[in-house]
C-alpha positions as CSV (number, residue, x, y, z in Angstrom):
1,X,-36.9,10.0,1.4
2,X,-36.7,6.4,2.6
3,X,-33.6,4.5,3.6
4,X,-33.4,2.8,0.2
5,X,-33.3,6.0,-1.7
6,X,-31.0,7.7,0.8
7,X,-28.6,4.8,0.2
8,X,-28.5,5.8,-3.5
9,X,-28.3,9.6,-3.1
10,X,-24.7,9.5,-4.0
11,X,-25.8,8.8,-7.6
12,X,-28.8,11.1,-7.4
13,X,-27.0,14.2,-6.4
14,X,-24.0,13.8,-8.6
15,X,-23.9,14.0,-12.5
16,X,-23.0,10.8,-14.3
17,X,-20.0,10.4,-16.6
18,X,-21.8,12.4,-19.3
19,X,-22.1,15.4,-16.9
20,X,-25.9,15.2,-16.6
21,X,-27.9,14.5,-13.5
22,X,-29.4,11.0,-13.8
23,X,-33.1,10.4,-14.4
24,X,-35.0,7.8,-12.3
25,X,-34.6,5.3,-15.2
26,X,-30.9,5.9,-15.2
27,X,-30.8,5.4,-11.4
28,X,-32.4,2.0,-11.8
29,X,-29.7,1.0,-14.3
30,X,-27.1,2.2,-11.9
31,X,-28.6,0.2,-9.1
32,X,-28.4,-2.9,-11.3
33,X,-24.8,-2.2,-12.2
34,X,-23.9,-1.7,-8.5
35,X,-25.7,-5.0,-7.6
36,X,-23.7,-6.9,-10.2
37,X,-20.5,-5.1,-9.3
38,X,-21.0,-6.2,-5.7
39,X,-21.2,-9.8,-6.7
40,X,-18.0,-9.6,-8.8
41,X,-16.0,-7.6,-6.2
42,X,-17.1,-10.0,-3.6
43,X,-15.8,-12.9,-5.7
44,X,-12.7,-11.4,-7.4
45,X,-11.6,-8.5,-5.2
46,X,-10.7,-5.0,-6.5
47,X,-7.5,-5.9,-8.4
48,X,-8.9,-8.8,-10.5
49,X,-12.4,-7.3,-11.1
50,X,-12.7,-5.6,-14.5
51,X,-15.3,-3.3,-15.9
52,X,-15.7,-5.7,-18.8
53,X,-16.7,-8.4,-16.2
54,X,-19.3,-6.2,-14.7
55,X,-20.6,-5.0,-18.1
56,X,-21.0,-8.6,-19.2
57,X,-22.9,-9.5,-16.0
58,X,-25.3,-6.5,-16.5
59,X,-25.7,-7.4,-20.2
60,X,-24.4,-4.2,-21.7
61,X,-21.3,-3.1,-23.6
62,X,-18.5,-1.7,-21.4
63,X,-19.0,1.7,-23.2
64,X,-22.5,1.8,-22.0
65,X,-21.3,1.0,-18.5
66,X,-18.8,3.9,-18.6
67,X,-21.7,6.3,-19.3
68,X,-22.7,5.7,-15.7
69,X,-19.3,4.9,-14.1
70,X,-16.3,6.2,-16.0
71,X,-13.7,4.1,-14.1
72,X,-13.5,1.1,-11.9
73,X,-12.6,3.4,-9.0
74,X,-15.8,5.4,-9.5
75,X,-17.8,2.3,-9.5
76,X,-16.2,0.6,-6.4
77,X,-16.4,3.9,-4.4
78,X,-20.1,4.4,-5.2
79,X,-20.7,0.7,-4.2
80,X,-18.9,1.1,-0.9
81,X,-20.5,4.4,0.0
82,X,-24.0,3.5,-1.0
83,X,-23.8,0.4,1.2
84,X,-22.7,2.3,4.3
85,X,-25.2,5.1,3.7
86,X,-28.0,2.6,3.3
87,X,-27.2,0.7,6.4
88,X,-26.7,3.8,8.4
89,X,-30.0,5.2,7.3
90,X,-31.8,2.0,8.3
91,X,-30.2,2.1,11.7
92,X,-31.1,5.7,12.4
93,X,-34.6,5.2,11.2
94,X,-35.0,2.2,13.5
95,X,-34.0,4.3,16.5
96,X,-36.0,7.4,15.4
97,X,-39.2,5.3,15.2
98,X,-39.1,4.6,18.9
99,X,-41.1,6.6,21.6
100,X,-39.0,9.5,23.1
101,X,-38.9,7.8,26.5
102,X,-37.4,4.5,25.3
103,X,-34.5,3.3,27.5
104,X,-31.1,3.4,25.8
105,X,-31.0,-0.4,25.8
106,X,-34.2,-0.3,23.7
107,X,-32.5,2.1,21.3
108,X,-29.5,-0.1,20.9
109,X,-31.7,-3.2,20.4
110,X,-33.6,-1.3,17.6
111,X,-30.4,-0.1,16.0
112,X,-28.9,-3.7,16.1
113,X,-32.0,-5.3,14.6
114,X,-32.1,-2.7,11.8
115,X,-28.4,-3.2,11.2
116,X,-28.7,-7.0,11.1
117,X,-31.6,-6.9,8.7
118,X,-29.9,-4.3,6.5
119,X,-26.6,-6.1,6.3
120,X,-28.2,-9.5,5.7
121,X,-30.2,-7.9,2.9
122,X,-27.0,-6.5,1.4
123,X,-24.9,-9.6,2.1
124,X,-23.1,-9.5,-1.2
125,X,-22.3,-5.8,-0.8
126,X,-21.0,-6.5,2.7
127,X,-18.8,-9.3,1.3
128,X,-17.6,-7.0,-1.5
129,X,-16.9,-4.2,1.0
130,X,-14.8,-6.4,3.2
131,X,-12.9,-7.8,0.2
132,X,-12.0,-4.5,-1.4
133,X,-11.6,-2.0,1.5
134,X,-7.9,-2.6,1.9
135,X,-7.3,-3.0,-1.8
136,X,-8.7,0.3,-3.2
137,X,-6.4,3.3,-3.7
138,X,-5.5,5.2,-0.5
139,X,-7.3,8.4,-1.5
140,X,-10.5,6.5,-2.2
141,X,-10.3,4.7,1.1
142,X,-9.8,8.0,2.9
143,X,-12.9,9.5,1.3
144,X,-14.9,6.4,2.2
145,X,-13.8,6.5,5.8
146,X,-15.8,9.6,6.5
147,X,-19.0,7.6,6.0
148,X,-17.7,4.8,8.3
149,X,-16.8,7.4,10.9
150,X,-20.3,8.9,10.8
151,X,-21.7,5.4,11.3
152,X,-19.3,4.6,14.2
153,X,-20.1,8.0,15.8
154,X,-23.8,7.2,16.0
155,X,-23.1,3.8,17.7
156,X,-20.7,5.4,20.1
157,X,-23.2,8.1,21.1
158,X,-25.6,5.3,22.0
159,X,-23.0,3.6,24.1
160,X,-22.1,6.8,25.9
161,X,-25.7,7.5,26.5
162,X,-26.1,4.1,28.1
163,X,-23.1,4.7,30.3
164,X,-24.5,8.1,31.4
165,X,-27.9,6.5,32.1
166,X,-26.4,3.8,34.3
167,X,-27.5,1.1,31.8
168,X,-23.8,0.2,31.1
169,X,-21.0,0.1,33.6
170,X,-19.4,3.5,34.4
171,X,-15.9,2.0,34.0
172,X,-16.5,1.0,30.4
173,X,-14.3,2.4,27.7
174,X,-16.8,3.7,25.1
175,X,-14.6,3.1,22.2
176,X,-13.9,-0.5,23.1
177,X,-17.5,-1.2,23.9
178,X,-18.6,0.3,20.6
179,X,-16.1,-1.8,18.7
180,X,-17.1,-5.0,20.5
181,X,-20.8,-4.3,19.8
182,X,-20.3,-3.5,16.1
183,X,-17.7,-6.1,15.5
184,X,-20.0,-8.8,16.9
185,X,-22.8,-7.7,14.6
186,X,-20.6,-7.3,11.5
187,X,-19.2,-10.8,11.6
188,X,-22.5,-12.5,12.2
189,X,-23.1,-12.4,8.4
190,X,-20.2,-14.8,8.0
191,X,-21.9,-17.7,9.8
192,X,-25.6,-16.9,10.0
193,X,-27.9,-19.0,8.0
194,X,-31.6,-18.2,7.6
195,X,-34.1,-20.7,8.8
196,X,-32.9,-21.8,12.2
197,X,-33.4,-18.4,13.8
198,X,-34.8,-15.1,12.5
199,X,-32.4,-12.1,12.3
200,X,-34.4,-10.4,15.1
201,X,-34.2,-13.4,17.4
202,X,-30.5,-13.9,16.8
203,X,-29.9,-10.2,17.4
204,X,-31.8,-10.4,20.7
205,X,-29.7,-13.4,21.8
206,X,-26.4,-11.7,20.9
207,X,-27.4,-8.5,22.7
208,X,-28.5,-10.4,25.8
209,X,-25.0,-11.9,26.0
210,X,-23.3,-8.6,25.4
211,X,-25.5,-6.7,27.8
212,X,-24.8,-9.2,30.6
213,X,-21.2,-8.1,30.4
214,X,-21.8,-4.4,29.8
215,X,-24.4,-3.8,32.4
216,X,-23.7,-3.0,36.1
217,X,-23.6,-6.0,38.5
218,X,-26.9,-5.0,40.1
219,X,-28.8,-5.4,36.8
């Protein structure tokens, strides 16, 4: 299964509001609903967004939308989870495609390029995620954090591997280094504009600056 489909497996494995496992046609409708929901959540936030707004954007009656997502919480949770799963799958595939003897720096570069491309592709989802994360109910947020933790753990493993390999300084705090790396990549979407530089080139420039500070002095 490719990264795109893995990013939707939350819908694929779970029954819809009718209690039936969705067909591929239904999944396509759900994807369209999620796409429109991301735009509205990005603009209005969780509190102000309504299912009727999303149904109108999709071009269906709210009753039809509830067939797929019974409540706003169901919809926003699926939107958030599918984004993180999609990005995480793209990142892991980027690293998995490398030769086994690739230096850790090469793995981090591949992961960062995949992350940058995936998040720019899902820019509206990223904006929606940032907008609603602290607005959604606490139990929903706790469930969602397990996906974020899986993603963070993968990046931390790369950082720790780089430290062990001597590609990063031995005195680095892995948690801090991971947050600096991920935070830099995450906020790039706020100011990056296509045209002046490709996502790949921009990622390389960012990593070069970060690696200069993370690498041992002799490198």
